[in-house]
C-alpha atoms as a printed R data frame, in Angstrom:
    type eleno elety resid chain resno      x       y      z
1   ATOM     1    CA   MET     A     1 47.950 -27.857 69.718
2   ATOM     2    CA   PHE     A     2 44.596 -26.931 68.212
3   ATOM     3    CA   ALA     A     3 43.222 -30.420 68.795
4   ATOM     4    CA   GLY     A     4 44.569 -30.535 72.332
5   ATOM     5    CA   VAL     A     5 43.134 -27.167 73.340
6   ATOM     6    CA   THR     A     6 39.789 -27.910 71.698
7   ATOM     7    CA   LEU     A     7 39.357 -31.345 73.276
8   ATOM     8    CA   ALA     A     8 40.368 -30.001 76.684
9   ATOM     9    CA   LEU     A     9 37.920 -27.088 76.650
10  ATOM    10    CA   ILE     A    10 34.853 -28.768 75.103
11  ATOM    11    CA   PRO     A    11 33.816 -30.444 78.404
12  ATOM    12    CA   ILE     A    12 34.121 -27.118 80.231
13  ATOM    13    CA   GLN     A    13 31.743 -25.404 77.812
14  ATOM    14    CA   MET     A    14 29.339 -28.355 77.925
15  ATOM    15    CA   ALA     A    15 29.170 -28.104 81.704
16  ATOM    16    CA   ALA     A    16 28.821 -24.324 81.581
17  ATOM    17    CA   LEU     A    17 25.811 -24.566 79.267
18  ATOM    18    CA   LYS     A    18 24.039 -26.637 81.914
19  ATOM    19    CA   LEU     A    19 25.213 -24.800 85.031
20  ATOM    20    CA   ASN     A    20 26.092 -21.174 84.302
21  ATOM    21    CA   ARG     A    21 24.676 -19.333 81.290
22  ATOM    22    CA   SER     A    22 26.757 -16.193 81.894
23  ATOM    23    CA   PHE     A    23 29.997 -18.181 81.954
24  ATOM    24    CA   ALA     A    24 28.910 -20.159 78.891
25  ATOM    25    CA   SER     A    25 28.360 -16.898 76.990
26  ATOM    26    CA   ASN     A    26 31.783 -15.473 77.837
27  ATOM    27    CA   PHE     A    27 33.985 -18.567 77.793
28  ATOM    28    CA   PRO     A    28 34.032 -19.031 73.960
29  ATOM    29    CA   ALA     A    29 36.028 -15.786 73.660
30  ATOM    30    CA   VAL     A    30 38.821 -17.413 75.675
31  ATOM    31    CA   TYR     A    31 38.818 -20.384 73.315
32  ATOM    32    CA   HIS     A    32 38.831 -18.226 70.172
33  ATOM    33    CA   ARG     A    33 41.780 -16.181 71.445
34  ATOM    34    CA   LEU     A    34 43.751 -19.340 72.159
35  ATOM    35    CA   VAL     A    35 43.047 -20.695 68.662
36  ATOM    36    CA   LEU     A    36 44.147 -17.424 67.062
37  ATOM    37    CA   ARG     A    37 47.367 -17.524 69.032
38  ATOM    38    CA   ILE     A    38 48.023 -21.102 67.926
39  ATOM    39    CA   LEU     A    39 47.415 -20.208 64.274
40  ATOM    40    CA   GLY     A    40 49.535 -17.048 64.461
41  ATOM    41    CA   PHE     A    41 46.756 -14.490 64.067
42  ATOM    42    CA   ARG     A    42 46.769 -11.016 65.568
43  ATOM    43    CA   VAL     A    43 43.575  -8.940 65.744
44  ATOM    44    CA   THR     A    44 43.581  -5.138 65.512
45  ATOM    45    CA   GLN     A    45 40.309  -3.589 66.648
46  ATOM    46    CA   TYR     A    46 38.889  -0.185 65.742
47  ATOM    47    CA   GLY     A    47 35.884   1.065 67.685
48  ATOM    48    CA   ALA     A    48 34.011  -1.088 70.176
49  ATOM    49    CA   PRO     A    49 31.047  -3.463 70.177
50  ATOM    50    CA   GLN     A    50 27.754  -2.058 71.399
51  ATOM    51    CA   ALA     A    51 27.523  -2.375 75.166
52  ATOM    52    CA   GLY     A    52 24.620  -4.284 76.653
53  ATOM    53    CA   SER     A    53 22.668  -7.231 75.328
54  ATOM    54    CA   GLY     A    54 20.396  -8.046 72.410
55  ATOM    55    CA   THR     A    55 22.526  -6.514 69.641
56  ATOM    56    CA   LEU     A    56 22.501  -7.771 66.044
57  ATOM    57    CA   PHE     A    57 26.042  -7.529 64.672
58  ATOM    58    CA   VAL     A    58 26.147  -7.466 60.853
59  ATOM    59    CA   VAL     A    59 29.475  -8.495 59.287
60  ATOM    60    CA   ASN     A    60 30.948  -9.248 55.862
61  ATOM    61    CA   HIS     A    61 32.091 -12.859 55.406
62  ATOM    62    CA   ILE     A    62 35.494 -13.987 54.127
63  ATOM    63    CA   SER     A    63 36.489 -17.249 55.802
64  ATOM    64    CA   TYR     A    64 35.711 -19.794 58.500
65  ATOM    65    CA   LEU     A    65 38.395 -17.863 60.409
66  ATOM    66    CA   ASP     A    66 35.885 -15.023 60.773
67  ATOM    67    CA   VAL     A    67 34.297 -17.062 63.565
68  ATOM    68    CA   GLU     A    68 37.544 -17.153 65.523
69  ATOM    69    CA   VAL     A    69 38.354 -13.485 64.932
70  ATOM    70    CA   LEU     A    70 34.864 -12.159 65.686
71  ATOM    71    CA   GLY     A    71 34.368 -14.598 68.561
72  ATOM    72    CA   SER     A    72 37.492 -13.216 70.218
73  ATOM    73    CA   VAL     A    73 36.076  -9.668 70.410
74  ATOM    74    CA   ILE     A    74 32.266 -10.115 70.476
75  ATOM    75    CA   CYS     A    75 30.283 -11.904 73.154
76  ATOM    76    CA   GLY     A    76 27.530 -13.402 71.021
77  ATOM    77    CA   SER     A    77 26.265 -16.366 69.036
78  ATOM    78    CA   PHE     A    78 26.529 -16.835 65.284
79  ATOM    79    CA   ILE     A    79 23.701 -17.213 62.786
80  ATOM    80    CA   ALA     A    80 24.869 -20.121 60.625
81  ATOM    81    CA   LYS     A    81 23.637 -22.150 57.682
82  ATOM    82    CA   SER     A    82 21.764 -25.268 58.735
83  ATOM    83    CA   ASP     A    83 24.285 -27.620 57.106
84  ATOM    84    CA   VAL     A    84 27.035 -26.356 59.449
85  ATOM    85    CA   LYS     A    85 25.241 -28.187 62.263
86  ATOM    86    CA   SER     A    86 26.257 -31.560 60.777
87  ATOM    87    CA   TRP     A    87 29.913 -30.706 60.072
88  ATOM    88    CA   PRO     A    88 32.426 -32.864 61.978
89  ATOM    89    CA   LEU     A    89 33.843 -31.016 65.002
90  ATOM    90    CA   PHE     A    90 32.962 -27.539 63.684
91  ATOM    91    CA   GLY     A    91 29.262 -28.348 63.966
92  ATOM    92    CA   LEU     A    92 29.772 -29.326 67.601
93  ATOM    93    CA   LEU     A    93 31.713 -26.141 68.304
94  ATOM    94    CA   ALA     A    94 28.940 -24.096 66.702
95  ATOM    95    CA   ARG     A    95 26.321 -25.776 68.876
96  ATOM    96    CA   LEU     A    96 28.445 -25.183 71.984
97  ATOM    97    CA   GLN     A    97 28.409 -21.453 71.193
98  ATOM    98    CA   ARG     A    98 24.619 -21.654 70.899
99  ATOM    99    CA   SER     A    99 24.616 -20.769 67.213
100 ATOM   100    CA   VAL     A   100 21.262 -20.258 65.532
101 ATOM   101    CA   PHE     A   101 20.961 -22.481 62.455
102 ATOM   102    CA   VAL     A   102 18.849 -21.243 59.559
103 ATOM   103    CA   ASP     A   103 17.917 -22.765 56.207
104 ATOM   104    CA   ARG     A   104 18.383 -19.953 53.707
105 ATOM   105    CA   ARG     A   105 16.763 -21.947 50.902
106 ATOM   106    CA   VAL     A   106 13.350 -21.816 52.578
107 ATOM   107    CA   ARG     A   107 11.115 -19.145 51.088
108 ATOM   108    CA   SER     A   108  9.072 -18.627 54.235
109 ATOM   109    CA   THR     A   109 11.307 -17.127 56.902
110 ATOM   110    CA   ALA     A   110  8.646 -16.708 59.593
111 ATOM   111    CA   GLY     A   111  9.788 -19.651 61.739
112 ATOM   112    CA   GLN     A   112 13.449 -18.729 61.424
113 ATOM   113    CA   ARG     A   113 12.677 -15.101 62.191
114 ATOM   114    CA   ASP     A   114 10.900 -16.184 65.362
115 ATOM   115    CA   SER     A   115 13.917 -18.173 66.542
116 ATOM   116    CA   LEU     A   116 16.170 -15.159 66.006
117 ATOM   117    CA   THR     A   117 13.846 -12.678 67.655
118 ATOM   118    CA   GLN     A   118 13.387 -14.980 70.638
119 ATOM   119    CA   ARG     A   119 17.126 -15.082 71.235
120 ATOM   120    CA   LEU     A   120 17.401 -11.304 70.945
121 ATOM   121    CA   ALA     A   121 14.441 -10.875 73.303
122 ATOM   122    CA   GLU     A   122 16.228 -13.106 75.813
123 ATOM   123    CA   GLY     A   123 19.165 -10.691 75.761
124 ATOM   124    CA   ASP     A   124 21.506 -12.681 73.517
125 ATOM   125    CA   SER     A   125 23.567 -10.856 70.905
126 ATOM   126    CA   LEU     A   126 23.745 -12.437 67.451
127 ATOM   127    CA   ILE     A   127 26.313 -12.223 64.649
128 ATOM   128    CA   LEU     A   128 24.921 -12.236 61.104
129 ATOM   129    CA   PHE     A   129 26.716 -12.704 57.762
130 ATOM   130    CA   PRO     A   130 24.142 -11.128 55.397
131 ATOM   131    CA   GLU     A   131 25.980 -12.072 52.196
132 ATOM   132    CA   GLY     A   132 24.827 -15.624 52.831
133 ATOM   133    CA   THR     A   133 28.244 -17.080 51.946
134 ATOM   134    CA   SER     A   134 31.925 -16.193 52.076
135 ATOM   135    CA   HIS     A   135 33.961 -14.491 49.346
136 ATOM   136    CA   ASP     A   136 37.563 -13.648 48.495
137 ATOM   137    CA   GLY     A   137 37.926 -10.656 50.824
138 ATOM   138    CA   THR     A   138 38.601  -8.207 47.999
139 ATOM   139    CA   ARG     A   139 34.960  -7.272 47.529
140 ATOM   140    CA   MET     A   140 31.569  -8.212 48.987
141 ATOM   141    CA   LEU     A   141 28.476  -9.935 47.686
142 ATOM   142    CA   PRO     A   142 25.095  -8.137 47.889
143 ATOM   143    CA   PHE     A   143 23.468  -8.287 51.320
144 ATOM   144    CA   LYS     A   144 20.244 -10.289 51.574
145 ATOM   145    CA   SER     A   145 17.668  -7.994 53.172
146 ATOM   146    CA   SER     A   146 15.490 -10.974 54.172
147 ATOM   147    CA   LEU     A   147 18.135 -11.893 56.744
148 ATOM   148    CA   PHE     A   148 17.486  -8.570 58.500
149 ATOM   149    CA   SER     A   149 14.000  -9.648 59.601
150 ATOM   150    CA   ALA     A   150 15.158  -9.906 63.223
151 ATOM   151    CA   ALA     A   151 15.906  -6.169 63.155
152 ATOM   152    CA   GLU     A   152 12.148  -5.529 62.983
153 ATOM   153    CA   LEU     A   153 11.729  -6.841 66.537
154 ATOM   154    CA   ARG     A   154 10.957  -4.353 69.309
155 ATOM   155    CA   LEU     A   155 12.278  -4.960 72.810
156 ATOM   156    CA   ASP     A   156 10.204  -3.175 75.460
157 ATOM   157    CA   GLY     A   157  9.008  -0.843 72.721
158 ATOM   158    CA   ARG     A   158 12.539  -0.147 71.454
159 ATOM   159    CA   PRO     A   159 13.955  -1.347 68.121
160 ATOM   160    CA   VAL     A   160 16.795  -3.855 68.062
161 ATOM   161    CA   THR     A   161 20.245  -2.287 67.910
162 ATOM   162    CA   VAL     A   162 22.101  -3.210 64.717
163 ATOM   163    CA   GLN     A   163 25.855  -2.655 64.539
164 ATOM   164    CA   PRO     A   164 27.684  -2.950 61.205
165 ATOM   165    CA   VAL     A   165 31.149  -4.520 61.509
166 ATOM   166    CA   THR     A   166 33.918  -4.845 58.925
167 ATOM   167    CA   ILE     A   167 36.385  -7.725 59.034
168 ATOM   168    CA   ALA     A   168 39.482  -7.807 56.818
169 ATOM   169    CA   TYR     A   169 42.781  -9.674 56.654
170 ATOM   170    CA   VAL     A   170 45.444  -7.130 55.847
171 ATOM   171    CA   ARG     A   171 49.011  -8.255 56.576
172 ATOM   172    CA   MET     A   172 50.986 -11.486 56.442
173 ATOM   173    CA   ASN     A   173 54.385 -11.658 58.156
174 ATOM   174    CA   GLY     A   174 54.456  -7.871 58.272
175 ATOM   175    CA   MET     A   175 53.754  -7.373 54.572
176 ATOM   176    CA   PRO     A   176 50.486  -5.979 53.139
177 ATOM   177    CA   MET     A   177 48.244  -8.641 51.629
178 ATOM   178    CA   GLY     A   178 47.131  -8.213 48.034
179 ATOM   179    CA   ARG     A   179 44.670  -9.994 45.789
180 ATOM   180    CA   ASP     A   180 47.104 -12.893 45.234
181 ATOM   181    CA   GLU     A   181 47.594 -13.568 48.956
182 ATOM   182    CA   ARG     A   182 43.980 -13.293 50.123
183 ATOM   183    CA   PRO     A   183 42.925 -16.796 48.938
184 ATOM   184    CA   TYR     A   184 45.326 -18.213 51.550
185 ATOM   185    CA   ILE     A   185 42.924 -16.802 54.164
186 ATOM   186    CA   ALA     A   186 39.606 -16.546 52.326
187 ATOM   187    CA   TRP     A   187 37.606 -19.759 51.962
188 ATOM   188    CA   TYR     A   188 34.940 -19.781 49.266
189 ATOM   189    CA   GLY     A   189 33.646 -21.608 46.233
190 ATOM   190    CA   ASP     A   190 34.730 -25.261 46.021
191 ATOM   191    CA   MET     A   191 37.908 -24.946 48.116
192 ATOM   192    CA   ALA     A   192 38.661 -28.091 50.139
193 ATOM   193    CA   LEU     A   193 38.534 -27.295 53.859
194 ATOM   194    CA   ALA     A   194 41.256 -29.711 55.032
195 ATOM   195    CA   GLY     A   195 43.820 -28.583 52.456
196 ATOM   196    CA   HIS     A   196 43.049 -24.924 53.013
197 ATOM   197    CA   LEU     A   197 43.403 -25.257 56.791
198 ATOM   198    CA   TRP     A   198 46.697 -27.138 56.432
199 ATOM   199    CA   THR     A   199 48.149 -24.385 54.216
200 ATOM   200    CA   LEU     A   200 46.853 -21.653 56.500
201 ATOM   201    CA   ALA     A   201 48.514 -23.212 59.553
202 ATOM   202    CA   GLY     A   202 51.935 -22.632 57.996
203 ATOM   203    CA   LEU     A   203 51.538 -19.034 56.880
204 ATOM   204    CA   GLY     A   204 53.175 -17.328 59.841
205 ATOM   205    CA   VAL     A   205 51.817 -14.199 61.525
206 ATOM   206    CA   THR     A   206 48.637 -12.785 59.963
207 ATOM   207    CA   GLU     A   207 46.890  -9.570 60.995
208 ATOM   208    CA   ALA     A   208 43.113  -9.294 60.950
209 ATOM   209    CA   VAL     A   209 41.259  -6.002 61.302
210 ATOM   210    CA   VAL     A   210 37.846  -5.642 62.932
211 ATOM   211    CA   GLN     A   211 36.150  -2.250 62.658
212 ATOM   212    CA   PHE     A   212 32.987  -1.504 64.632
213 ATOM   213    CA   HIS     A   213 30.828   1.128 62.929
214 ATOM   214    CA   PRO     A   214 28.197   3.308 64.661
215 ATOM   215    CA   PRO     A   215 25.134   1.285 65.715
216 ATOM   216    CA   VAL     A   216 21.788   1.995 64.053
217 ATOM   217    CA   THR     A   217 18.168   0.828 64.197
218 ATOM   218    CA   ILE     A   218 15.550   0.078 61.580
219 ATOM   219    CA   ASP     A   219 13.609   3.166 62.697
220 ATOM   220    CA   GLN     A   220 16.300   5.346 61.109
221 ATOM   221    CA   PHE     A   221 15.656   3.832 57.672
222 ATOM   222    CA   GLY     A   222 12.021   2.770 57.612
223 ATOM   223    CA   SER     A   223 12.501  -0.719 56.168
224 ATOM   224    CA   ARG     A   224 14.844  -3.668 56.451
225 ATOM   225    CA   LYS     A   225 15.785  -3.235 52.776
226 ATOM   226    CA   ALA     A   226 17.029   0.293 53.445
227 ATOM   227    CA   LEU     A   227 18.756  -0.873 56.630
228 ATOM   228    CA   ALA     A   228 20.516  -3.650 54.699
229 ATOM   229    CA   ALA     A   229 21.631  -1.160 52.040
230 ATOM   230    CA   HIS     A   230 23.093   1.141 54.697
231 ATOM   231    CA   CYS     A   231 25.000  -1.702 56.367
232 ATOM   232    CA   GLU     A   232 26.306  -2.923 53.023
233 ATOM   233    CA   GLN     A   233 27.576   0.537 52.126
234 ATOM   234    CA   VAL     A   234 29.256   1.212 55.483
235 ATOM   235    CA   ILE     A   235 30.873  -2.224 55.726
236 ATOM   236    CA   GLY     A   236 31.985  -2.089 52.092
237 ATOM   237    CA   GLN     A   237 33.687   1.263 52.659
238 ATOM   238    CA   GLY     A   238 35.431  -0.180 55.698
239 ATOM   239    CA   LEU     A   239 36.630  -3.196 53.714
240 ATOM   240    CA   ALA     A   240 38.016  -1.028 50.922
241 ATOM   241    CA   ALA     A   241 39.803   1.199 53.453
242 ATOM   242    CA   ALA     A   242 41.286  -1.784 55.317
243 ATOM   243    CA   ASN     A   243 42.471  -3.511 52.138
244 ATOM   244    CA   SER     A   244 44.155  -0.348 50.896
245 ATOM   245    CA   GLY     A   245 45.778   0.485 54.244
246 ATOM   246    CA   ARG     A   246 43.766   3.695 54.622
247 ATOM   247    CA   LEU     A   247 41.922   2.445 57.717
248 ATOM   248    CA   ALA     A   248 45.080   2.320 59.817
249 ATOM   249    CA   ALA     A   249 46.207   5.699 58.472
250 ATOM   250    CA   ALA     A   250 42.869   7.333 59.321
251 ATOM   251    CA   SER     A   251 42.539   5.824 62.836
């Protein structure tokens, strides 16, 4: 089903990229929702994404499934590692969603910053994983403040809007997920992609939580390092609340 849906919709997105930019920006959400339905995922959303264009969404990273979950509720393009561009199928899908590919091993980020700021200036919203890699979903890795360079851009004299977002996977077949179950969803370290995806496809119904926190700007903190620290704290608190079940109780 996944292969059939993907192969059927790829030509539509290819045509949309050439003919209708607005449709091409919104159509991936339809695809992501279909994939989640096929895989048995349900998304519970708290809060709402910032209205308008040119927003930098900052999110913790757990799995390749984050792309499907976030893509189903956010109209935007992902900031991805450069090697993703060459991945079979997934690299093509990333390019079709107009992902911005960055090489995080390069010390000079000026060129990469320019590509990000240009997209934001054009009105595109971007989704950033500032940990730089995925983890097990129980805790987060430190945020890399260098990846917040795009937040220093000013659009018509105004700072870029940055919205912290927490993603968590909390229930499987109606039961709360604990540390032992999270590796079925989380993809990190040297896990083999094909085997992980095959196991995941047979898990049953899984609930993902996406929490949108209040948007901020760099002007409120004075530096991208302080902005990164704020986002890390807010998102980390959201992750801890979601994993413990307190997020649902408080909302």
